[in-house]
TITI-477641 format. One record per residue (C-alpha): residue number from 1; chain; z negated, x negated, y. Coordinates in steps of 0.5 Angstrom, whole numbers, plus 500, padded with zeros to 3 digits. Last residue first. Layout:
// residues N
<loza><num>NUM</num><cadena>A</cadena><z>Z</z><x>X</x><y>Y</y></loza>
...
***
This chain:
// residues 226
<loza><num>226</num><cadena>A</cadena><z>107</z><x>746</x><y>338</y></loza>
<loza><num>225</num><cadena>A</cadena><z>108</z><x>743</x><y>345</y></loza>
<loza><num>224</num><cadena>A</cadena><z>111</z><x>737</x><y>344</y></loza>
<loza><num>223</num><cadena>A</cadena><z>108</z><x>730</x><y>347</y></loza>
<loza><num>222</num><cadena>A</cadena><z>112</z><x>724</x><y>350</y></loza>
<loza><num>221</num><cadena>A</cadena><z>108</z><x>718</x><y>352</y></loza>
<loza><num>220</num><cadena>A</cadena><z>107</z><x>712</x><y>357</y></loza>
<loza><num>219</num><cadena>A</cadena><z>101</z><x>708</x><y>358</y></loza>
<loza><num>218</num><cadena>A</cadena><z>103</z><x>703</x><y>363</y></loza>
<loza><num>217</num><cadena>A</cadena><z>100</z><x>696</x><y>364</y></loza>
<loza><num>216</num><cadena>A</cadena><z>101</z><x>690</x><y>369</y></loza>
<loza><num>215</num><cadena>A</cadena><z>098</z><x>683</x><y>368</y></loza>
<loza><num>214</num><cadena>A</cadena><z>098</z><x>678</x><y>373</y></loza>
<loza><num>213</num><cadena>A</cadena><z>100</z><x>670</x><y>372</y></loza>
<loza><num>212</num><cadena>A</cadena><z>098</z><x>665</x><y>377</y></loza>
<loza><num>211</num><cadena>A</cadena><z>103</z><x>660</x><y>380</y></loza>
<loza><num>210</num><cadena>A</cadena><z>103</z><x>663</x><y>387</y></loza>
<loza><num>209</num><cadena>A</cadena><z>105</z><x>670</x><y>384</y></loza>
<loza><num>208</num><cadena>A</cadena><z>107</z><x>671</x><y>376</y></loza>
<loza><num>207</num><cadena>A</cadena><z>108</z><x>677</x><y>373</y></loza>
<loza><num>206</num><cadena>A</cadena><z>106</z><x>679</x><y>366</y></loza>
<loza><num>205</num><cadena>A</cadena><z>109</z><x>686</x><y>363</y></loza>
<loza><num>204</num><cadena>A</cadena><z>105</z><x>691</x><y>358</y></loza>
<loza><num>203</num><cadena>A</cadena><z>108</z><x>697</x><y>356</y></loza>
<loza><num>202</num><cadena>A</cadena><z>103</z><x>701</x><y>352</y></loza>
<loza><num>201</num><cadena>A</cadena><z>106</z><x>706</x><y>347</y></loza>
<loza><num>200</num><cadena>A</cadena><z>106</z><x>714</x><y>345</y></loza>
<loza><num>199</num><cadena>A</cadena><z>112</z><x>717</x><y>343</y></loza>
<loza><num>198</num><cadena>A</cadena><z>113</z><x>724</x><y>339</y></loza>
<loza><num>197</num><cadena>A</cadena><z>106</z><x>726</x><y>339</y></loza>
<loza><num>196</num><cadena>A</cadena><z>105</z><x>733</x><y>338</y></loza>
<loza><num>195</num><cadena>A</cadena><z>100</z><x>737</x><y>343</y></loza>
<loza><num>194</num><cadena>A</cadena><z>094</z><x>740</x><y>343</y></loza>
<loza><num>193</num><cadena>A</cadena><z>090</z><x>733</x><y>343</y></loza>
<loza><num>192</num><cadena>A</cadena><z>094</z><x>731</x><y>349</y></loza>
<loza><num>191</num><cadena>A</cadena><z>088</z><x>728</x><y>353</y></loza>
<loza><num>190</num><cadena>A</cadena><z>085</z><x>725</x><y>346</y></loza>
<loza><num>189</num><cadena>A</cadena><z>092</z><x>722</x><y>346</y></loza>
<loza><num>188</num><cadena>A</cadena><z>091</z><x>719</x><y>353</y></loza>
<loza><num>187</num><cadena>A</cadena><z>084</z><x>717</x><y>351</y></loza>
<loza><num>186</num><cadena>A</cadena><z>086</z><x>713</x><y>345</y></loza>
<loza><num>185</num><cadena>A</cadena><z>092</z><x>710</x><y>349</y></loza>
<loza><num>184</num><cadena>A</cadena><z>087</z><x>707</x><y>354</y></loza>
<loza><num>183</num><cadena>A</cadena><z>088</z><x>710</x><y>361</y></loza>
<loza><num>182</num><cadena>A</cadena><z>086</z><x>707</x><y>368</y></loza>
<loza><num>181</num><cadena>A</cadena><z>084</z><x>712</x><y>374</y></loza>
<loza><num>180</num><cadena>A</cadena><z>086</z><x>711</x><y>381</y></loza>
<loza><num>179</num><cadena>A</cadena><z>083</z><x>716</x><y>387</y></loza>
<loza><num>178</num><cadena>A</cadena><z>086</z><x>716</x><y>394</y></loza>
<loza><num>177</num><cadena>A</cadena><z>082</z><x>715</x><y>399</y></loza>
<loza><num>176</num><cadena>A</cadena><z>086</z><x>710</x><y>404</y></loza>
<loza><num>175</num><cadena>A</cadena><z>080</z><x>705</x><y>402</y></loza>
<loza><num>174</num><cadena>A</cadena><z>082</z><x>705</x><y>395</y></loza>
<loza><num>173</num><cadena>A</cadena><z>078</z><x>709</x><y>390</y></loza>
<loza><num>172</num><cadena>A</cadena><z>076</z><x>707</x><y>383</y></loza>
<loza><num>171</num><cadena>A</cadena><z>076</z><x>711</x><y>376</y></loza>
<loza><num>170</num><cadena>A</cadena><z>075</z><x>706</x><y>370</y></loza>
<loza><num>169</num><cadena>A</cadena><z>069</z><x>710</x><y>367</y></loza>
<loza><num>168</num><cadena>A</cadena><z>067</z><x>716</x><y>372</y></loza>
<loza><num>167</num><cadena>A</cadena><z>065</z><x>715</x><y>379</y></loza>
<loza><num>166</num><cadena>A</cadena><z>059</z><x>718</x><y>382</y></loza>
<loza><num>165</num><cadena>A</cadena><z>054</z><x>713</x><y>379</y></loza>
<loza><num>164</num><cadena>A</cadena><z>058</z><x>707</x><y>382</y></loza>
<loza><num>163</num><cadena>A</cadena><z>064</z><x>702</x><y>380</y></loza>
<loza><num>162</num><cadena>A</cadena><z>065</z><x>696</x><y>383</y></loza>
<loza><num>161</num><cadena>A</cadena><z>072</z><x>694</x><y>383</y></loza>
<loza><num>160</num><cadena>A</cadena><z>077</z><x>694</x><y>377</y></loza>
<loza><num>159</num><cadena>A</cadena><z>084</z><x>696</x><y>374</y></loza>
<loza><num>158</num><cadena>A</cadena><z>089</z><x>693</x><y>379</y></loza>
<loza><num>157</num><cadena>A</cadena><z>091</z><x>687</x><y>374</y></loza>
<loza><num>156</num><cadena>A</cadena><z>093</z><x>693</x><y>369</y></loza>
<loza><num>155</num><cadena>A</cadena><z>089</z><x>692</x><y>362</y></loza>
<loza><num>154</num><cadena>A</cadena><z>086</z><x>699</x><y>363</y></loza>
<loza><num>153</num><cadena>A</cadena><z>093</z><x>703</x><y>363</y></loza>
<loza><num>152</num><cadena>A</cadena><z>097</z><x>706</x><y>369</y></loza>
<loza><num>151</num><cadena>A</cadena><z>100</z><x>713</x><y>368</y></loza>
<loza><num>150</num><cadena>A</cadena><z>106</z><x>715</x><y>365</y></loza>
<loza><num>149</num><cadena>A</cadena><z>108</z><x>722</x><y>361</y></loza>
<loza><num>148</num><cadena>A</cadena><z>114</z><x>726</x><y>359</y></loza>
<loza><num>147</num><cadena>A</cadena><z>111</z><x>733</x><y>357</y></loza>
<loza><num>146</num><cadena>A</cadena><z>116</z><x>737</x><y>352</y></loza>
<loza><num>145</num><cadena>A</cadena><z>117</z><x>744</x><y>350</y></loza>
<loza><num>144</num><cadena>A</cadena><z>117</z><x>746</x><y>343</y></loza>
<loza><num>143</num><cadena>A</cadena><z>115</z><x>753</x><y>345</y></loza>
<loza><num>142</num><cadena>A</cadena><z>116</z><x>754</x><y>352</y></loza>
<loza><num>141</num><cadena>A</cadena><z>111</z><x>750</x><y>357</y></loza>
<loza><num>140</num><cadena>A</cadena><z>107</z><x>754</x><y>362</y></loza>
<loza><num>139</num><cadena>A</cadena><z>101</z><x>754</x><y>358</y></loza>
<loza><num>138</num><cadena>A</cadena><z>101</z><x>747</x><y>355</y></loza>
<loza><num>137</num><cadena>A</cadena><z>102</z><x>744</x><y>362</y></loza>
<loza><num>136</num><cadena>A</cadena><z>096</z><x>748</x><y>365</y></loza>
<loza><num>135</num><cadena>A</cadena><z>092</z><x>745</x><y>359</y></loza>
<loza><num>134</num><cadena>A</cadena><z>094</z><x>738</x><y>361</y></loza>
<loza><num>133</num><cadena>A</cadena><z>093</z><x>739</x><y>368</y></loza>
<loza><num>132</num><cadena>A</cadena><z>086</z><x>742</x><y>367</y></loza>
<loza><num>131</num><cadena>A</cadena><z>084</z><x>736</x><y>363</y></loza>
<loza><num>130</num><cadena>A</cadena><z>086</z><x>731</x><y>368</y></loza>
<loza><num>129</num><cadena>A</cadena><z>082</z><x>735</x><y>374</y></loza>
<loza><num>128</num><cadena>A</cadena><z>076</z><x>735</x><y>369</y></loza>
<loza><num>127</num><cadena>A</cadena><z>077</z><x>727</x><y>369</y></loza>
<loza><num>126</num><cadena>A</cadena><z>078</z><x>726</x><y>376</y></loza>
<loza><num>125</num><cadena>A</cadena><z>085</z><x>725</x><y>378</y></loza>
<loza><num>124</num><cadena>A</cadena><z>090</z><x>720</x><y>381</y></loza>
<loza><num>123</num><cadena>A</cadena><z>092</z><x>717</x><y>374</y></loza>
<loza><num>122</num><cadena>A</cadena><z>094</z><x>724</x><y>372</y></loza>
<loza><num>121</num><cadena>A</cadena><z>100</z><x>723</x><y>377</y></loza>
<loza><num>120</num><cadena>A</cadena><z>104</z><x>716</x><y>376</y></loza>
<loza><num>119</num><cadena>A</cadena><z>110</z><x>720</x><y>372</y></loza>
<loza><num>118</num><cadena>A</cadena><z>109</z><x>727</x><y>370</y></loza>
<loza><num>117</num><cadena>A</cadena><z>116</z><x>730</x><y>368</y></loza>
<loza><num>116</num><cadena>A</cadena><z>115</z><x>737</x><y>365</y></loza>
<loza><num>115</num><cadena>A</cadena><z>120</z><x>740</x><y>360</y></loza>
<loza><num>114</num><cadena>A</cadena><z>123</z><x>747</x><y>357</y></loza>
<loza><num>113</num><cadena>A</cadena><z>119</z><x>751</x><y>363</y></loza>
<loza><num>112</num><cadena>A</cadena><z>117</z><x>758</x><y>364</y></loza>
<loza><num>111</num><cadena>A</cadena><z>113</z><x>759</x><y>358</y></loza>
<loza><num>110</num><cadena>A</cadena><z>107</z><x>762</x><y>361</y></loza>
<loza><num>109</num><cadena>A</cadena><z>108</z><x>764</x><y>368</y></loza>
<loza><num>108</num><cadena>A</cadena><z>107</z><x>759</x><y>374</y></loza>
<loza><num>107</num><cadena>A</cadena><z>103</z><x>757</x><y>380</y></loza>
<loza><num>106</num><cadena>A</cadena><z>100</z><x>751</x><y>377</y></loza>
<loza><num>105</num><cadena>A</cadena><z>092</z><x>749</x><y>378</y></loza>
<loza><num>104</num><cadena>A</cadena><z>091</z><x>742</x><y>375</y></loza>
<loza><num>103</num><cadena>A</cadena><z>098</z><x>740</x><y>378</y></loza>
<loza><num>102</num><cadena>A</cadena><z>096</z><x>742</x><y>385</y></loza>
<loza><num>101</num><cadena>A</cadena><z>101</z><x>746</x><y>389</y></loza>
<loza><num>100</num><cadena>A</cadena><z>106</z><x>746</x><y>395</y></loza>
<loza><num>99</num><cadena>A</cadena><z>112</z><x>748</x><y>392</y></loza>
<loza><num>98</num><cadena>A</cadena><z>119</z><x>745</x><y>392</y></loza>
<loza><num>97</num><cadena>A</cadena><z>125</z><x>749</x><y>389</y></loza>
<loza><num>96</num><cadena>A</cadena><z>131</z><x>744</x><y>388</y></loza>
<loza><num>95</num><cadena>A</cadena><z>138</z><x>742</x><y>391</y></loza>
<loza><num>94</num><cadena>A</cadena><z>143</z><x>737</x><y>392</y></loza>
<loza><num>93</num><cadena>A</cadena><z>148</z><x>735</x><y>397</y></loza>
<loza><num>92</num><cadena>A</cadena><z>145</z><x>728</x><y>397</y></loza>
<loza><num>91</num><cadena>A</cadena><z>143</z><x>729</x><y>404</y></loza>
<loza><num>90</num><cadena>A</cadena><z>140</z><x>735</x><y>402</y></loza>
<loza><num>89</num><cadena>A</cadena><z>136</z><x>732</x><y>397</y></loza>
<loza><num>88</num><cadena>A</cadena><z>133</z><x>727</x><y>401</y></loza>
<loza><num>87</num><cadena>A</cadena><z>131</z><x>732</x><y>406</y></loza>
<loza><num>86</num><cadena>A</cadena><z>128</z><x>736</x><y>401</y></loza>
<loza><num>85</num><cadena>A</cadena><z>124</z><x>730</x><y>398</y></loza>
<loza><num>84</num><cadena>A</cadena><z>121</z><x>728</x><y>405</y></loza>
<loza><num>83</num><cadena>A</cadena><z>119</z><x>735</x><y>407</y></loza>
<loza><num>82</num><cadena>A</cadena><z>115</z><x>735</x><y>400</y></loza>
<loza><num>81</num><cadena>A</cadena><z>112</z><x>729</x><y>401</y></loza>
<loza><num>80</num><cadena>A</cadena><z>109</z><x>731</x><y>408</y></loza>
<loza><num>79</num><cadena>A</cadena><z>107</z><x>738</x><y>404</y></loza>
<loza><num>78</num><cadena>A</cadena><z>103</z><x>733</x><y>400</y></loza>
<loza><num>77</num><cadena>A</cadena><z>100</z><x>737</x><y>394</y></loza>
<loza><num>76</num><cadena>A</cadena><z>106</z><x>736</x><y>390</y></loza>
<loza><num>75</num><cadena>A</cadena><z>111</z><x>741</x><y>386</y></loza>
<loza><num>74</num><cadena>A</cadena><z>118</z><x>740</x><y>384</y></loza>
<loza><num>73</num><cadena>A</cadena><z>123</z><x>745</x><y>381</y></loza>
<loza><num>72</num><cadena>A</cadena><z>129</z><x>743</x><y>377</y></loza>
<loza><num>71</num><cadena>A</cadena><z>134</z><x>746</x><y>373</y></loza>
<loza><num>70</num><cadena>A</cadena><z>137</z><x>740</x><y>370</y></loza>
<loza><num>69</num><cadena>A</cadena><z>142</z><x>735</x><y>370</y></loza>
<loza><num>68</num><cadena>A</cadena><z>144</z><x>732</x><y>377</y></loza>
<loza><num>67</num><cadena>A</cadena><z>137</z><x>736</x><y>379</y></loza>
<loza><num>66</num><cadena>A</cadena><z>133</z><x>731</x><y>375</y></loza>
<loza><num>65</num><cadena>A</cadena><z>136</z><x>725</x><y>379</y></loza>
<loza><num>64</num><cadena>A</cadena><z>133</z><x>728</x><y>386</y></loza>
<loza><num>63</num><cadena>A</cadena><z>127</z><x>730</x><y>383</y></loza>
<loza><num>62</num><cadena>A</cadena><z>125</z><x>723</x><y>380</y></loza>
<loza><num>61</num><cadena>A</cadena><z>125</z><x>720</x><y>387</y></loza>
<loza><num>60</num><cadena>A</cadena><z>123</z><x>726</x><y>390</y></loza>
<loza><num>59</num><cadena>A</cadena><z>118</z><x>725</x><y>396</y></loza>
<loza><num>58</num><cadena>A</cadena><z>112</z><x>726</x><y>391</y></loza>
<loza><num>57</num><cadena>A</cadena><z>114</z><x>730</x><y>385</y></loza>
<loza><num>56</num><cadena>A</cadena><z>107</z><x>731</x><y>382</y></loza>
<loza><num>55</num><cadena>A</cadena><z>109</z><x>735</x><y>376</y></loza>
<loza><num>54</num><cadena>A</cadena><z>117</z><x>735</x><y>376</y></loza>
<loza><num>53</num><cadena>A</cadena><z>118</z><x>741</x><y>372</y></loza>
<loza><num>52</num><cadena>A</cadena><z>124</z><x>742</x><y>368</y></loza>
<loza><num>51</num><cadena>A</cadena><z>128</z><x>748</x><y>366</y></loza>
<loza><num>50</num><cadena>A</cadena><z>134</z><x>746</x><y>361</y></loza>
<loza><num>49</num><cadena>A</cadena><z>141</z><x>745</x><y>364</y></loza>
<loza><num>48</num><cadena>A</cadena><z>143</z><x>739</x><y>360</y></loza>
<loza><num>47</num><cadena>A</cadena><z>139</z><x>739</x><y>354</y></loza>
<loza><num>46</num><cadena>A</cadena><z>133</z><x>735</x><y>353</y></loza>
<loza><num>45</num><cadena>A</cadena><z>131</z><x>729</x><y>349</y></loza>
<loza><num>44</num><cadena>A</cadena><z>135</z><x>723</x><y>351</y></loza>
<loza><num>43</num><cadena>A</cadena><z>136</z><x>726</x><y>358</y></loza>
<loza><num>42</num><cadena>A</cadena><z>129</z><x>726</x><y>359</y></loza>
<loza><num>41</num><cadena>A</cadena><z>127</z><x>719</x><y>357</y></loza>
<loza><num>40</num><cadena>A</cadena><z>133</z><x>717</x><y>361</y></loza>
<loza><num>39</num><cadena>A</cadena><z>130</z><x>720</x><y>368</y></loza>
<loza><num>38</num><cadena>A</cadena><z>132</z><x>714</x><y>373</y></loza>
<loza><num>37</num><cadena>A</cadena><z>129</z><x>713</x><y>379</y></loza>
<loza><num>36</num><cadena>A</cadena><z>132</z><x>714</x><y>386</y></loza>
<loza><num>35</num><cadena>A</cadena><z>131</z><x>710</x><y>392</y></loza>
<loza><num>34</num><cadena>A</cadena><z>124</z><x>707</x><y>395</y></loza>
<loza><num>33</num><cadena>A</cadena><z>123</z><x>712</x><y>401</y></loza>
<loza><num>32</num><cadena>A</cadena><z>118</z><x>709</x><y>405</y></loza>
<loza><num>31</num><cadena>A</cadena><z>111</z><x>711</x><y>405</y></loza>
<loza><num>30</num><cadena>A</cadena><z>108</z><x>712</x><y>412</y></loza>
<loza><num>29</num><cadena>A</cadena><z>106</z><x>720</x><y>413</y></loza>
<loza><num>28</num><cadena>A</cadena><z>106</z><x>719</x><y>405</y></loza>
<loza><num>27</num><cadena>A</cadena><z>100</z><x>716</x><y>405</y></loza>
<loza><num>26</num><cadena>A</cadena><z>097</z><x>721</x><y>410</y></loza>
<loza><num>25</num><cadena>A</cadena><z>099</z><x>727</x><y>406</y></loza>
<loza><num>24</num><cadena>A</cadena><z>096</z><x>724</x><y>400</y></loza>
<loza><num>23</num><cadena>A</cadena><z>089</z><x>723</x><y>403</y></loza>
<loza><num>22</num><cadena>A</cadena><z>088</z><x>731</x><y>403</y></loza>
<loza><num>21</num><cadena>A</cadena><z>088</z><x>730</x><y>395</y></loza>
<loza><num>20</num><cadena>A</cadena><z>083</z><x>725</x><y>395</y></loza>
<loza><num>19</num><cadena>A</cadena><z>079</z><x>730</x><y>400</y></loza>
<loza><num>18</num><cadena>A</cadena><z>079</z><x>736</x><y>395</y></loza>
<loza><num>17</num><cadena>A</cadena><z>075</z><x>740</x><y>400</y></loza>
<loza><num>16</num><cadena>A</cadena><z>071</z><x>743</x><y>394</y></loza>
<loza><num>15</num><cadena>A</cadena><z>070</z><x>738</x><y>389</y></loza>
<loza><num>14</num><cadena>A</cadena><z>071</z><x>732</x><y>393</y></loza>
<loza><num>13</num><cadena>A</cadena><z>065</z><x>735</x><y>398</y></loza>
<loza><num>12</num><cadena>A</cadena><z>060</z><x>735</x><y>392</y></loza>
<loza><num>11</num><cadena>A</cadena><z>060</z><x>728</x><y>391</y></loza>
<loza><num>10</num><cadena>A</cadena><z>066</z><x>724</x><y>389</y></loza>
<loza><num>9</num><cadena>A</cadena><z>070</z><x>722</x><y>395</y></loza>
<loza><num>8</num><cadena>A</cadena><z>064</z><x>721</x><y>400</y></loza>
<loza><num>7</num><cadena>A</cadena><z>059</z><x>719</x><y>394</y></loza>
<loza><num>6</num><cadena>A</cadena><z>064</z><x>713</x><y>393</y></loza>
<loza><num>5</num><cadena>A</cadena><z>065</z><x>711</x><y>400</y></loza>
<loza><num>4</num><cadena>A</cadena><z>057</z><x>710</x><y>401</y></loza>
<loza><num>3</num><cadena>A</cadena><z>057</z><x>707</x><y>394</y></loza>
<loza><num>2</num><cadena>A</cadena><z>061</z><x>701</x><y>396</y></loza>
<loza><num>1</num><cadena>A</cadena><z>068</z><x>700</x><y>395</y></loza>
***
Protein backbone atom coordinates (compact mmCIF):
# COMPACT_ATOMS: atom_id res chain seq x y z
CA UNK A 1 0.00 0.00 0.00
CA UNK A 2 1.56 3.29 -1.01
CA UNK A 3 0.93 6.68 0.55
CA UNK A 4 -1.34 7.80 -2.28
CA UNK A 5 -3.73 4.92 -1.67
CA UNK A 6 -3.62 5.54 2.08
CA UNK A 7 -4.51 9.20 1.72
CA UNK A 8 -7.38 8.40 -0.62
CA UNK A 9 -8.90 6.17 2.05
CA UNK A 10 -7.92 7.89 5.26
CA UNK A 11 -7.97 11.55 4.31
CA UNK A 12 -10.96 13.92 4.32
CA UNK A 13 -12.90 11.80 1.84
CA UNK A 14 -12.91 8.85 4.23
CA UNK A 15 -14.51 10.97 6.92
CA UNK A 16 -17.33 12.23 4.70
CA UNK A 17 -17.97 9.67 1.97
CA UNK A 18 -16.98 6.69 4.15
CA UNK A 19 -15.20 5.02 1.24
CA UNK A 20 -14.17 2.05 3.37
CA UNK A 21 -17.85 1.36 4.11
CA UNK A 22 -18.80 1.54 0.44
CA UNK A 23 -16.14 -1.07 -0.32
CA UNK A 24 -18.24 -3.73 1.40
CA UNK A 25 -20.94 -3.69 -1.26
CA UNK A 26 -18.29 -4.53 -3.84
CA UNK A 27 -16.87 -7.23 -1.57
CA UNK A 28 -20.21 -8.94 -0.95
CA UNK A 29 -21.10 -8.81 -4.64
CA UNK A 30 -18.71 -11.75 -5.18
CA UNK A 31 -18.32 -13.21 -1.67
CA UNK A 32 -19.72 -16.73 -1.48
CA UNK A 33 -21.89 -18.00 1.37
CA UNK A 34 -19.63 -19.74 3.88
CA UNK A 35 -22.32 -21.66 5.73
CA UNK A 36 -23.79 -21.05 9.20
CA UNK A 37 -21.53 -20.22 12.14
CA UNK A 38 -22.14 -21.36 15.74
CA UNK A 39 -23.30 -19.01 18.50
CA UNK A 40 -22.42 -21.20 21.49
CA UNK A 41 -20.95 -18.33 23.53
CA UNK A 42 -24.29 -16.54 23.46
CA UNK A 43 -26.21 -19.68 24.35
CA UNK A 44 -24.06 -20.10 27.45
CA UNK A 45 -24.94 -16.60 28.71
CA UNK A 46 -28.28 -15.48 27.26
CA UNK A 47 -31.70 -16.99 27.84
CA UNK A 48 -33.69 -18.23 24.82
CA UNK A 49 -35.94 -15.52 23.46
CA UNK A 50 -33.59 -12.69 24.44
CA UNK A 51 -33.40 -9.72 22.06
CA UNK A 52 -30.04 -9.83 20.29
CA UNK A 53 -28.37 -7.51 17.78
CA UNK A 54 -25.94 -8.89 15.22
CA UNK A 55 -23.83 -5.74 14.76
CA UNK A 56 -22.28 -6.10 11.32
CA UNK A 57 -24.33 -9.12 10.31
CA UNK A 58 -22.98 -9.42 6.75
CA UNK A 59 -24.63 -12.18 4.74
CA UNK A 60 -26.16 -13.78 7.81
CA UNK A 61 -23.74 -16.51 8.90
CA UNK A 62 -24.37 -15.78 12.59
CA UNK A 63 -27.78 -14.19 12.18
CA UNK A 64 -29.33 -17.37 10.83
CA UNK A 65 -28.18 -19.30 13.89
CA UNK A 66 -29.25 -16.51 16.24
CA UNK A 67 -32.81 -16.78 14.96
CA UNK A 68 -32.94 -20.38 16.19
CA UNK A 69 -32.71 -19.18 19.78
CA UNK A 70 -33.33 -15.42 19.99
CA UNK A 71 -35.36 -12.47 18.79
CA UNK A 72 -32.58 -11.32 16.45
CA UNK A 73 -31.92 -8.18 14.42
CA UNK A 74 -29.12 -7.74 11.89
CA UNK A 75 -27.50 -4.48 10.81
CA UNK A 76 -24.83 -3.94 8.18
CA UNK A 77 -23.51 -1.13 5.97
CA UNK A 78 -23.87 -3.31 2.86
CA UNK A 79 -27.28 -3.56 1.23
CA UNK A 80 -25.89 -6.36 -0.94
CA UNK A 81 -24.96 -8.35 2.16
CA UNK A 82 -28.36 -7.84 3.74
CA UNK A 83 -30.17 -8.97 0.59
CA UNK A 84 -28.10 -12.14 0.63
CA UNK A 85 -28.85 -12.64 4.31
CA UNK A 86 -32.60 -12.26 3.81
CA UNK A 87 -32.54 -14.80 0.99
CA UNK A 88 -30.48 -17.27 2.99
CA UNK A 89 -32.75 -17.04 6.04
CA UNK A 90 -35.85 -17.33 3.86
CA UNK A 91 -34.54 -20.55 2.29
CA UNK A 92 -34.08 -21.91 5.83
CA UNK A 93 -37.58 -20.89 6.84
CA UNK A 94 -36.35 -18.29 9.34
CA UNK A 95 -36.84 -14.56 9.78
CA UNK A 96 -34.89 -11.65 11.26
CA UNK A 97 -35.28 -7.93 10.91
CA UNK A 98 -32.56 -6.46 8.66
CA UNK A 99 -31.48 -2.81 8.72
CA UNK A 100 -28.87 -0.87 6.74
CA UNK A 101 -26.84 0.90 9.43
CA UNK A 102 -23.33 1.76 10.51
CA UNK A 103 -22.48 0.19 13.88
CA UNK A 104 -21.04 3.51 15.05
CA UNK A 105 -24.43 5.21 14.46
CA UNK A 106 -27.11 2.69 15.42
CA UNK A 107 -30.81 3.57 14.97
CA UNK A 108 -32.10 2.07 18.22
CA UNK A 109 -33.49 3.46 21.46
CA UNK A 110 -31.72 3.08 24.79
CA UNK A 111 -31.93 -0.30 26.53
CA UNK A 112 -33.31 -2.16 23.51
CA UNK A 113 -31.15 -5.32 23.53
CA UNK A 114 -30.10 -8.05 25.96
CA UNK A 115 -27.06 -8.95 23.92
CA UNK A 116 -24.91 -7.78 21.00
CA UNK A 117 -22.83 -10.05 18.82
CA UNK A 118 -19.93 -8.21 17.16
CA UNK A 119 -17.59 -10.70 15.51
CA UNK A 120 -15.04 -9.53 12.95
CA UNK A 121 -16.50 -6.03 12.64
CA UNK A 122 -14.66 -3.45 14.78
CA UNK A 123 -11.41 -4.54 13.09
CA UNK A 124 -12.67 -2.81 9.93
CA UNK A 125 -13.12 0.63 11.53
CA UNK A 126 -10.90 3.58 12.39
CA UNK A 127 -10.25 4.40 16.04
CA UNK A 128 -12.92 7.11 16.31
CA UNK A 129 -15.47 4.78 14.71
CA UNK A 130 -14.56 1.91 17.04
CA UNK A 131 -14.99 4.11 20.09
CA UNK A 132 -18.30 5.46 18.81
CA UNK A 133 -19.53 1.91 18.19
CA UNK A 134 -18.80 0.82 21.75
CA UNK A 135 -20.60 3.90 23.10
CA UNK A 136 -23.57 2.93 20.94
CA UNK A 137 -23.45 -0.61 22.32
CA UNK A 138 -23.52 0.75 25.87
CA UNK A 139 -26.48 2.99 25.00
CA UNK A 140 -28.69 0.33 23.40
CA UNK A 141 -27.97 -2.49 25.87
CA UNK A 142 -30.18 -3.10 28.84
CA UNK A 143 -28.59 -3.20 32.28
CA UNK A 144 -26.53 -6.39 32.63
CA UNK A 145 -26.64 -6.78 28.86
CA UNK A 146 -23.68 -8.47 27.15
CA UNK A 147 -21.40 -7.72 24.20
CA UNK A 148 -19.76 -10.72 22.52
CA UNK A 149 -16.64 -9.45 20.75
CA UNK A 150 -14.07 -10.96 18.41
CA UNK A 151 -11.48 -9.34 16.15
CA UNK A 152 -8.02 -9.84 14.65
CA UNK A 153 -5.09 -9.68 17.06
CA UNK A 154 -1.76 -7.93 16.54
CA UNK A 155 0.27 -11.17 16.32
CA UNK A 156 -1.68 -12.35 13.31
CA UNK A 157 0.41 -13.14 10.24
CA UNK A 158 -1.61 -10.59 8.25
CA UNK A 159 -0.74 -7.68 10.53
CA UNK A 160 1.77 -5.72 8.53
CA UNK A 161 2.36 -3.62 5.49
CA UNK A 162 3.82 -0.21 4.95
CA UNK A 163 2.05 2.20 7.27
CA UNK A 164 1.74 5.86 6.35
CA UNK A 165 0.93 9.09 8.14
CA UNK A 166 -2.86 9.15 7.47
CA UNK A 167 -3.24 5.67 8.97
CA UNK A 168 -3.43 4.77 12.64
CA UNK A 169 -1.28 2.30 14.53
CA UNK A 170 -1.71 -1.30 13.31
CA UNK A 171 -4.31 -0.15 10.78
CA UNK A 172 -3.93 -1.02 7.11
CA UNK A 173 -5.95 -1.20 3.91
CA UNK A 174 -6.13 -3.82 1.24
CA UNK A 175 -6.50 -3.10 -2.45
CA UNK A 176 -10.27 -3.61 -2.21
CA UNK A 177 -10.47 -0.51 0.03
CA UNK A 178 -11.40 -2.35 3.22
CA UNK A 179 -9.72 -1.26 6.46
CA UNK A 180 -8.01 -3.79 8.74
CA UNK A 181 -7.05 -3.02 12.32
CA UNK A 182 -5.22 -5.50 14.57
CA UNK A 183 -5.91 -5.31 18.31
CA UNK A 184 -3.94 -5.93 21.45
CA UNK A 185 -5.81 -7.35 24.44
CA UNK A 186 -4.92 -4.20 26.42
CA UNK A 187 -6.42 -2.05 23.68
CA UNK A 188 -9.66 -4.05 23.72
CA UNK A 189 -9.91 -3.71 27.49
CA UNK A 190 -9.50 0.07 27.19
CA UNK A 191 -12.09 0.20 24.41
CA UNK A 192 -14.66 -1.50 26.66
CA UNK A 193 -13.63 0.40 29.79
CA UNK A 194 -17.25 1.24 30.66
CA UNK A 195 -18.08 -2.47 30.77
CA UNK A 196 -17.37 -5.26 33.23
CA UNK A 197 -15.04 -7.90 31.77
CA UNK A 198 -16.55 -11.38 31.86
CA UNK A 199 -13.97 -12.97 29.57
CA UNK A 200 -11.02 -11.61 27.59
CA UNK A 201 -8.49 -13.84 25.89
CA UNK A 202 -5.99 -14.16 23.07
CA UNK A 203 -6.60 -17.09 20.74
CA UNK A 204 -3.45 -18.00 18.85
CA UNK A 205 -3.16 -20.85 16.39
CA UNK A 206 -0.39 -21.86 14.03
CA UNK A 207 -0.99 -23.06 10.50
CA UNK A 208 1.56 -24.63 8.20
CA UNK A 209 1.61 -23.80 4.51
CA UNK A 210 4.29 -25.22 2.21
CA UNK A 211 6.47 -26.04 5.17
CA UNK A 212 6.23 -22.55 6.69
CA UNK A 213 4.47 -21.89 10.02
CA UNK A 214 2.02 -18.97 10.12
CA UNK A 215 0.31 -17.49 13.16
CA UNK A 216 -3.38 -16.61 13.35
CA UNK A 217 -4.40 -14.41 16.27
CA UNK A 218 -7.84 -13.39 17.52
CA UNK A 219 -8.82 -11.36 20.56
CA UNK A 220 -12.11 -12.54 21.99
CA UNK A 221 -14.13 -11.13 24.88
CA UNK A 222 -17.47 -10.95 26.65
CA UNK A 223 -18.37 -7.64 28.33
CA UNK A 224 -21.29 -6.77 30.59
CA UNK A 225 -22.97 -3.41 30.94
CA UNK A 226 -23.14 -2.54 34.67
